[in-house]
MDAnalysis code that builds the backbone (N, CA, C; Angstrom):
import MDAnalysis as mda
import numpy as np

u = mda.Universe.empty(258, n_residues=86, atom_resindex=np.repeat(np.arange(86), 3), trajectory=True)
u.add_TopologyAttr("name", ["N", "CA", "C"] * 86)
u.add_TopologyAttr("resid", np.arange(1, 87))
u.add_TopologyAttr("resname", ["MET", "VAL", "GLY", "MET", "LYS", "GLY", "LYS", "GLY", "SER", "GLN", "LYS", "GLU", "ALA", "ARG", "LEU", "GLU", "ARG", "LEU", "LYS", "GLU", "GLU", "ILE", "ALA", "SER", "TYR", "ILE", "GLU", "ASP", "ARG", "PRO", "GLY", "CYS", "SER", "ALA", "ALA", "ASP", "ILE", "VAL", "ALA", "TYR", "LEU", "SER", "ASN", "GLU", "ARG", "LYS", "MET", "ARG", "ASN", "HIS", "GLY", "LEU", "THR", "ALA", "ARG", "LYS", "ILE", "GLY", "TYR", "PHE", "ILE", "PRO", "ARG", "TYR", "MET", "LYS", "ASN", "ARG", "ILE", "GLY", "PHE", "LYS", "LEU", "ASP", "THR", "THR", "THR", "GLY", "LYS", "ARG", "THR", "TYR", "HIS", "THR", "MET", "ALA"])
u.atoms.positions = np.array([
    [-4.521, 13.466, -12.023],
    [-4.004, 12.948, -13.262],
    [-5.149, 12.840, -14.278],
    [-4.904, 13.317, -15.473],
    [-5.909, 13.342, -16.526],
    [-5.905, 12.015, -17.272],
    [-7.094, 11.493, -17.578],
    [-7.214, 10.230, -18.306],
    [-6.849, 10.392, -19.772],
    [-6.642, 9.280, -20.443],
    [-6.317, 9.294, -21.863],
    [-7.546, 9.721, -22.662],
    [-7.368, 10.645, -23.583],
    [-8.480, 11.130, -24.387],
    [-8.435, 10.614, -25.819],
    [-7.282, 10.156, -26.258],
    [-7.139, 9.686, -27.633],
    [-7.817, 8.342, -27.863],
    [-7.969, 8.010, -29.109],
    [-8.617, 6.755, -29.474],
    [-7.612, 5.653, -29.794],
    [-6.340, 5.917, -29.568],
    [-5.334, 4.896, -29.827],
    [-4.967, 4.767, -31.288],
    [-4.931, 5.868, -32.017],
    [-4.665, 5.793, -33.452],
    [-3.242, 5.320, -33.744],
    [-2.274, 5.694, -32.902],
    [-0.907, 5.232, -33.129],
    [-0.810, 3.728, -32.880],
    [-1.512, 3.263, -31.862],
    [-1.501, 1.835, -31.571],
    [-2.135, 1.053, -32.720],
    [-3.230, 1.559, -33.249],
    [-3.876, 0.900, -34.389],
    [-2.982, 0.923, -35.624],
    [-2.290, 2.039, -35.830],
    [-1.402, 2.146, -36.990],
    [-0.257, 1.139, -36.884],
    [0.319, 0.974, -35.699],
    [1.381, -0.010, -35.502],
    [0.866, -1.422, -35.740],
    [-0.339, -1.698, -35.242],
    [-0.942, -3.014, -35.422],
    [-1.166, -3.313, -36.900],
    [-1.700, -2.348, -37.634],
    [-1.950, -2.543, -39.062],
    [-0.646, -2.693, -39.846],
    [0.373, -1.902, -39.485],
    [1.659, -2.030, -40.169],
    [2.271, -3.401, -39.914],
    [2.178, -3.859, -38.675],
    [2.723, -5.167, -38.347],
    [1.997, -6.265, -39.108],
    [0.681, -6.178, -39.209],
    [-0.089, -7.158, -39.979],
    [0.347, -7.183, -41.439],
    [0.488, -6.007, -42.032],
    [0.872, -5.932, -43.442],
    [2.288, -6.435, -43.678],
    [3.205, -6.101, -42.780],
    [4.587, -6.556, -42.927],
    [4.674, -8.079, -42.808],
    [3.956, -8.646, -41.850],
    [3.971, -10.103, -41.675],
    [3.350, -10.784, -42.889],
    [2.209, -10.275, -43.351],
    [1.529, -10.881, -44.496],
    [2.398, -10.833, -45.750],
    [3.052, -9.702, -45.995],
    [3.880, -9.602, -47.200],
    [5.100, -10.525, -47.109],
    [5.677, -10.673, -45.923],
    [6.822, -11.567, -45.760],
    [6.422, -13.016, -46.004],
    [5.283, -13.417, -45.450],
    [4.846, -14.803, -45.606],
    [4.424, -15.089, -47.044],
    [3.852, -14.104, -47.725],
    [3.508, -14.299, -49.139],
    [4.751, -14.523, -49.986],
    [5.823, -13.793, -49.659],
    [7.070, -13.938, -50.414],
    [7.817, -15.217, -50.067],
    [7.726, -15.644, -48.808],
    [8.480, -16.813, -48.342],
    [7.579, -17.773, -47.570],
    [6.725, -18.528, -48.258],
    [5.886, -19.496, -47.539],
    [6.747, -20.578, -46.903],
    [6.301, -21.075, -45.771],
    [7.056, -22.103, -45.066],
    [8.070, -21.536, -44.100],
    [7.958, -20.258, -43.758],
    [8.907, -19.651, -42.824],
    [8.428, -19.849, -41.383],
    [9.342, -19.704, -40.440],
    [9.003, -19.854, -39.026],
    [8.851, -18.482, -38.382],
    [8.390, -18.474, -37.142],
    [8.221, -17.216, -36.411],
    [9.573, -16.528, -36.196],
    [10.620, -17.302, -35.988],
    [11.949, -16.728, -35.805],
    [12.428, -16.029, -37.080],
    [12.098, -16.593, -38.239],
    [12.442, -15.953, -39.510],
    [11.725, -14.615, -39.653],
    [10.459, -14.579, -39.263],
    [9.671, -13.349, -39.354],
    [10.243, -12.282, -38.444],
    [10.581, -12.654, -37.220],
    [11.141, -11.696, -36.264],
    [12.477, -11.160, -36.758],
    [13.325, -12.023, -37.282],
    [14.627, -11.583, -37.787],
    [14.452, -10.586, -38.921],
    [13.534, -10.858, -39.823],
    [13.279, -9.952, -40.940],
    [12.753, -8.600, -40.452],
    [11.751, -8.633, -39.590],
    [11.147, -7.381, -39.123],
    [12.108, -6.551, -38.283],
    [12.865, -7.205, -37.430],
    [13.770, -6.468, -36.538],
    [14.985, -5.924, -37.271],
    [15.564, -6.728, -38.146],
    [16.818, -6.338, -38.779],
    [16.646, -5.585, -40.093],
    [15.769, -6.076, -40.949],
    [15.649, -5.470, -42.270],
    [14.597, -4.375, -42.341],
    [13.513, -4.517, -41.610],
    [12.454, -3.508, -41.640],
    [12.593, -2.502, -40.503],
    [13.598, -2.665, -39.665],
    [13.930, -1.724, -38.582],
    [12.768, -1.512, -37.609],
    [12.059, -2.580, -37.263],
    [10.968, -2.500, -36.296],
    [11.463, -2.958, -34.926],
    [12.587, -2.420, -34.490],
    [13.211, -2.869, -33.246],
    [12.469, -2.396, -32.005],
    [11.781, -1.293, -32.074],
    [11.092, -0.754, -30.907],
    [9.791, -1.474, -30.592],
    [9.425, -2.456, -31.375],
    [8.176, -3.164, -31.145],
    [8.324, -4.306, -30.134],
    [9.534, -4.648, -29.768],
    [9.755, -5.715, -28.797],
    [9.307, -7.076, -29.293],
    [9.574, -7.361, -30.546],
    [9.094, -8.603, -31.144],
    [9.961, -9.789, -30.744],
    [9.306, -10.886, -30.463],
    [9.978, -12.162, -30.226],
    [9.217, -13.227, -31.009],
    [9.847, -14.374, -31.179],
    [9.185, -15.461, -31.899],
    [7.926, -15.908, -31.155],
    [7.976, -15.873, -29.867],
    [6.807, -16.266, -29.074],
    [5.643, -15.295, -29.285],
    [5.945, -13.986, -29.309],
    [4.898, -12.990, -29.541],
    [4.289, -13.133, -30.929],
    [5.119, -13.403, -31.919],
    [4.609, -13.609, -33.282],
    [3.737, -14.865, -33.319],
    [4.143, -15.892, -32.604],
    [3.366, -17.118, -32.540],
    [1.983, -16.925, -31.937],
    [1.841, -15.972, -31.031],
    [0.529, -15.647, -30.473],
    [-0.210, -14.624, -31.322],
    [0.523, -13.735, -31.969],
    [-0.071, -12.645, -32.749],
    [-0.806, -13.172, -33.982],
    [-0.186, -14.069, -34.709],
    [-0.770, -14.541, -35.969],
    [-2.113, -15.244, -35.758],
    [-2.237, -16.197, -34.838],
    [-3.568, -16.800, -34.662],
    [-4.612, -15.823, -34.113],
    [-4.182, -14.841, -33.368],
    [-5.132, -13.899, -32.774],
    [-5.649, -12.882, -33.778],
    [-4.755, -12.283, -34.559],
    [-5.144, -11.183, -35.434],
    [-5.231, -11.555, -36.911],
    [-4.628, -12.649, -37.317],
    [-4.537, -12.957, -38.747],
    [-4.989, -14.367, -39.082],
    [-5.869, -14.948, -38.288],
    [-6.242, -16.345, -38.493],
    [-6.985, -16.586, -39.796],
    [-7.591, -15.551, -40.381],
    [-8.291, -15.719, -41.653],
    [-7.367, -15.600, -42.848],
    [-6.182, -15.037, -42.660],
    [-5.260, -14.787, -43.769],
    [-4.072, -15.732, -43.793],
    [-3.624, -16.174, -42.610],
    [-2.397, -16.966, -42.520],
    [-2.665, -18.251, -41.745],
    [-2.225, -19.354, -42.301],
    [-2.345, -20.644, -41.638],
    [-0.971, -21.173, -41.276],
    [-0.946, -22.274, -40.541],
    [0.345, -22.852, -40.176],
    [0.260, -24.367, -40.202],
    [1.415, -24.960, -40.364],
    [1.566, -26.405, -40.277],
    [2.674, -26.675, -39.285],
    [2.563, -27.774, -38.583],
    [3.580, -28.143, -37.614],
    [4.629, -29.002, -38.304],
    [5.875, -28.540, -38.265],
    [6.990, -29.308, -38.817],
    [7.379, -30.363, -37.785],
    [7.150, -31.615, -38.102],
    [7.351, -32.681, -37.119],
    [8.820, -32.937, -36.794],
    [9.716, -32.584, -37.690],
    [11.135, -32.837, -37.421],
    [11.707, -31.839, -36.423],
    [11.273, -30.578, -36.493],
    [11.809, -29.564, -35.592],
    [10.834, -29.161, -34.497],
    [9.547, -29.448, -34.683],
    [8.547, -29.055, -33.703],
    [8.129, -27.605, -33.817],
    [8.475, -26.953, -34.917],
    [8.131, -25.544, -35.117],
    [6.954, -25.416, -36.065],
    [6.252, -24.309, -35.952],
    [5.191, -24.000, -36.899],
    [5.791, -23.335, -38.121],
    [5.314, -23.724, -39.274],
    [5.695, -23.046, -40.512],
    [4.443, -22.380, -41.049],
    [4.560, -21.118, -41.397],
    [3.411, -20.303, -41.785],
    [3.279, -20.201, -43.298],
    [2.035, -20.094, -43.770],
    [1.737, -19.939, -45.192],
    [0.455, -19.142, -45.316],
    [0.249, -18.535, -46.474],
    [-0.993, -17.789, -46.714],
    [-2.099, -18.761, -47.045],
    [-3.300, -18.374, -46.680],
    [-4.463, -19.205, -46.968],
    [-5.097, -18.728, -48.265],
    [-5.599, -19.649, -49.052],
    [-6.175, -19.315, -50.354],
    [-7.521, -18.670, -50.251],
])
């Protein structure tokens, strides 16, 4: 079996597209939850093949976008609400 020779350009492109889509959604609608982001990306942006869940978005944002997007904990519901950082 031959090893992978590519540099993962498709994987990087998907990662960058996901970052841009999340950032643009949060800029337009500050105070949204991870479930709102997933619903938008899956239904309106047709990113169904990415296997997105609210839990994955909750881990993705602090890992890849911690300098661009912050969150606050909504004490009434226990959910994180995301906003852009200045």
